[in-house]
N, C-alpha and C positions, 0 to 999 in steps of 0.2 A: 670817461675812458681812462684806462690804466696806462699812463704814458710810458712806463718802462717795461710793460709786459708784451709788447708787440715784437716778437722775435721770430725769425724764419728758421725752420729746421731744414737745412740744406740736404737734398737728396741727390746723389750723383746720378741716379737713374731717371730723374725727372727733369724736364726742361725748366728753366728759371720761371717762366710764366705760370707753370703749374704749381711751383713752390709758393709763389706770391699769392696765387689764387687760394691755395689751401690755407695759407696763413691768414688771409683776410676773412675767409669763410669761417674758420675756427673762431676768430675774434668776434664775429657777429653772433655765432651760435652760443658762445659762452658769455655774451653780454659785455665784452670789453668795448665793443662799439654799440652804443645805445640806439634803440629805435628812434629814427628821425635825425640821427647825427650825420652831418655832412662828411663825405669822403673826398678829401682834397688830394688830387693826384700828386702834386708837387710835395706836399707835406708827407704823404705816405711813402713816396719814393725816397725822400731824404731819410726817413726813419728806418726804412728797410735797406738802405744802401744800394738801391737799384735805380735804373732809369725810369722815366715815366711810362715807357711803352708796355712793359709787363704789368704795371699797375692798371693802365687803361684797359688792357685785355682782360685782366682779372675782374675788373668792375663790370665789364660787359657780360662776362659769364655769370657773375653774381646776379645781374639784372635778369638774365634768362631763367635763373633758378627762383626768382621772386624774392631774393634776400636784399636786393638793392632796387631802388626806383630812381628814375631820372625826373627831376623837378624843374620845370621851366624857370629860367633866370637864376637858378640856384645850383644846378648840377646834380651829382649823385648823392644820395643819402640812404641810410639803412632803412629798409622797409619797416613800417610800423606794424605792430601786432594788433590785429583787429579782433573784436569779440567773436565775429563769425568764424574766422579761421581757428581761433582758440576752441570754440565749441566743437567744430568739426574734428579736430585732432584729438581732443580729450574724450569725445564720444567714442571714437574708435579705441583709444587707449583703455577706457574704462571697461569695455567688453573684453578686451584681450587680457587685462589684468585680473578681472573677475574669473575668467576661464582658467587662467594660469593658477590662481590661488586654489581653486577647487580641485584641479588635477594634481597639484603638488601635494594636497592632503593625502592622496593615495600612493604617490610615487616617490616622495622625497626619501633619500637615504640617510643613514646616520651621519655619514660624512658631510652631506649637504646641510644637515641640521647644524653641524658644527660651523660650517661656512656661514650660514644665516645668522647664527649667534655672533660670530666675529664681525660680520657686516653691520649688524646692529650696533655693536660696541664702537666700531670705527665711525659710524654715523653720529652716535652720541658724542664722541670726542670732537668731531668736526663742528657740531653744534656748539659745544662748550667754547671752542676756539673762535667761533663767529667768522670762520673763513668761508665765504660764500662759494667760491669755486670748489673747495674741498667738500663742502656740504653737498653740492650738486653731484660731484663724482661719487661720493659715498652713498647717496640716495640711489644713483644708477646701479651701483654694485649690489645693494640690498635687493632691489627688484630683479636684477639679473640672476641672482641665485634662485629665486622663485621660478623664473622662466626656465632656467637650466633644469630644475627639479621636475619639470613636466615631461622631459625626455621626448618632446614633440618638436621635431626639426622644422616642420612647416610653420609652427607658431613662432619659433625663434627667428625664422627668416622674415616673417611679416613684421615682427617688432623691430628687427634690425633695419628694415626699410623705413620705419617711422622714427627711428632713434633720434636723429638730428633735429627733426621738427619738434619732437617732444622735449628735447634738451633745452631748446630756446624758451619754451614756456616754463620749464622747470626752474630756470634761472630767475624768471620773473616772480614766482611765488615764494622762493626761499629768501627773497629780499625783505620779506615781511618778518622781522625778528620776533614779533609778538606771536607768530604762528608756529615757531620752532618747537615749543613744548608739545603742541598738539601733534606735530609730525612724528616726534619720538614716540609718543603714546600710541599713535595709530600703527606705527611699524611694529611695536612690541606686541600689540593685540593681534595683528595679522600673523606674526610669527607663532604666537601661542596657539592660535586657532589651527594653523597648519600642523603644528606638532601634535595636537590632539586629534587631528583628522576631522575636525568640525567644518565641513564644507560650507554649510549655511552661514555660519558666523564669519568665516574667512571671506566669503563672497560679499556679505553685507558690509563688513569693515572696509574692504578694498573699495567698494562702490562709494562709501562715504568719504574715504581718503581722497579719491580722485575728484569727487564733487566739491569737497572743501577747497581743493586747489583751484578749481575753476572759479569759485566764488571770490577767492583771494585775488586772483589775477584780474578778473573783471573789475573788482573794486579799485585795484591799483591803476588799471587802464583808464577808468573814468576819472580818477583823481588827477592823473597826468593830463588828460584832456582839459579838465577844469583849470589846471595851472597854466596850460598853454593859452587858453582863452583869456585868462586874466592878463597874461603877459602881452597878448595881442591888443588888448584894450588900452594898455598903458601908453 
């Protein structure tokens, strides 16, 4: 967990409990709180400068969303990412991304082509800096330009509903620094295919792009499980 990064953005139009909830929720989605990490009410309240009540209420809401689980004799902890959940989310994302890439081949404007080039450059820069949070944000921006290029409002609505679940898995696969070069290459090939209007290639590369991410995250999840088992045996 990033000790100095948990900060509240006070909103005068929102009750304190909602501000605390949004802060903790964002910390989970961005990986600042790791899967399986305990959420201690007193510690969180001290770090946020609030009483335990809004923290307790926030944790209850996070439990209802499935981002937090209550463990007997341990208390609240960040819900772990399961292979089943991962496959469900990425299966849907894969179809949406493939569809978006093929439609973008016909509908992307010259201005959006410039935006996609800029998004790729920003992504490459974030990769060079090895800033995981920035890499995730720039990855989102790259794919968002493609969705925007479809001019399909319903498609945008669906992907926005899945956005936060996808973001949590996105954080997991970009942790693998050895995969970063592949990510950049895939983004570039997707962009080039869309610019050429090559629907078949754009769809194929996008499918491989999402599939590779699934493989990376599953590998990392299994590695984490093995490490936890070893710790449990000691």
